N, C-alpha and C positions, 0 to 999 in steps of 0.2 A: 504494500500500500504506500502511496506517495505521502510525503510530509504534508500535514494540514497547516495552512497559514491563514491568518486573519489579515484583512486589509481595511483601511479606512479611506473613504472617497471624499474628496474636497467639494465644497460648494461650487467652485469654478468648474470642476469636471461635470457635476450634475447639470449645470447650466449649459455647458457645451453639448452634452448628450441630449438634453431636452430640445435644443435647437434642431437637431437632426431626427430624433426619435421622440415625438410628442407623447408617447405612452409611458415614458420614464416618469416615475413619481416625482412630484415637486418636493424640494427640500424646504419650502415655505420660509425662505431666508428673510423676507421682509415682514412676515407676520408672526414668527415664532417668538416665544417668551424665553426659551432656553436653547442653548446650542444643541443642535441635533447631529449626532454622528451617524454616518452610514458605515456599518461594519459588516463584513461578509467574507466569503472565501471565493476562490476561483476554481471552476471545474473545467477541465479540458476534455472535449469530445471531438475526435478526429482532429481537424486543424483549427477548431474554434475554441475560444476561451469564453466561458460564461461566468459572470459575477453573480453569486448567490447571496443575497442579503440575509442578514439575521434580523429577527424582530422579537419584541417582547410580547408575551401573551396579553390579550385584552381582557378586561373584567368578564366579558361575555364568554370567554374561552374556558372558564372555570365552572366546576360544579361542587356541591357539598357531598362528601363521602364520609358518613359518620361524623366525626368531629373535625375532619380535615377538609381543606379546600384544595382540590386537585384539578389538573387540566383534563378536560373532557377527552374521552377516547376517540371521539369523532374528529378531533383536530389532528390533522396529519402533518406534523412537522418533518422536515428533512432530517434534522438532528435535534434531539431534545437534550438540553443541558439542564441538569438538576443539581441543586446545592443541598446537601443534607446538613442540617444543623441540630442543635439540642432540642428543637421543637418537632423534629421529624422531617 
């Protein structure tokens, strides 16, 4: 398996991509309250490189399971990163 690397994409590069590919999500540079980082990895298929962004789950992605709040099984992430702490 190849080494897994994370990349951050700049506001300038997002603007450049949006000029060519209007379906690229806006980074909301003029209306955001907090700095927004675009972090992801790159997947190579044949001769093409694809940027795979990471995202945080939304409140609607969770369900209550007993006393715990867990991500719904119907949410299909590419990679699920879980941090286990003293609360489980």
